[in-house]
C-alpha positions in Angstrom: -37.7 7.3 -7.1 -34.6 9.2 -6.0 -31.1 7.9 -6.2 -29.0 8.5 -3.0 -25.3 8.8 -3.6 -23.5 6.9 -1.0 -20.7 8.7 0.6 -17.5 6.7 0.8 -15.3 6.8 4.1 -11.8 7.8 4.0 -10.5 4.2 4.9 -12.5 3.1 1.8 -10.6 5.4 -0.4 -7.2 4.7 1.2 -7.6 0.9 0.9 -8.5 1.2 -2.9 -5.7 3.6 -3.7 -3.2 1.6 -1.7 -4.3 -1.6 -3.6 -3.9 0.2 -7.0 -0.3 1.2 -5.9 0.4 -2.3 -5.0 -1.0 -3.7 -8.3 1.1 -1.2 -10.4 4.2 -2.1 -8.2 3.6 -5.8 -9.1 3.5 -4.9 -12.8 6.9 -3.3 -12.5 8.2 -6.2 -10.5 7.0 -8.6 -13.2 8.8 -6.7 -16.0 12.0 -6.4 -13.9 12.5 -3.1 -15.8 12.5 -0.6 -12.8 12.9 -2.5 -9.6 13.4 0.7 -7.6 10.0 2.0 -8.8 8.5 -1.3 -7.5 10.2 -0.7 -4.2 8.8 2.8 -3.7 5.3 2.0 -4.9 4.9 -1.1 -2.9 6.0 0.9 0.2 3.4 3.5 -0.5 0.8 0.8 -0.9 1.8 -1.0 2.2 1.8 2.2 4.2 -1.8 2.8 3.1 -2.8 -0.6 4.1 -1.0 -0.2 7.5 -3.1 2.9 8.1 -6.2 1.0 7.3 -5.3 -1.7 9.5 -4.7 0.8 12.4 -8.0 2.5 11.8 -9.9 -0.9 11.7 -7.8 -2.1 14.7 -7.1 -5.2 12.6 -4.0 -6.9 14.1 -3.2 -9.2 11.1 -3.2 -6.3 8.8 -1.0 -4.2 11.2 1.6 -6.9 11.5 1.9 -7.9 7.9 2.0 -4.5 6.4 4.1 -3.1 9.4 6.8 -5.7 8.9 6.6 -5.4 5.1 7.1 -1.6 5.2 10.1 -2.2 7.6 11.6 -4.7 5.2 11.1 -2.5 2.2 12.3 0.5 4.1 15.8 -1.3 4.4 15.7 -1.8 0.6 15.1 1.9 0.1 17.8 3.0 2.6 20.3 0.5 0.8 19.3 1.9 -2.6 19.9 5.5 -1.3 23.3 4.7 0.1 
């Protein structure tokens, strides 16, 4: 019996990597030590999920993550100014 290795699609990798970014960001948020790190990591994770939503043509993912990226982007701009 031979084992066939299943190849994962790019959206599979992006959704899991984006999820890891979001989980790590929540850890920073919970400690309140580095709120700016949370802001950047969350934005990266949300951009990943936004991309997945676009690939899947899933309106709910696009709306939630698109709006969230916009909100966090305002926070990043405010931090940089």
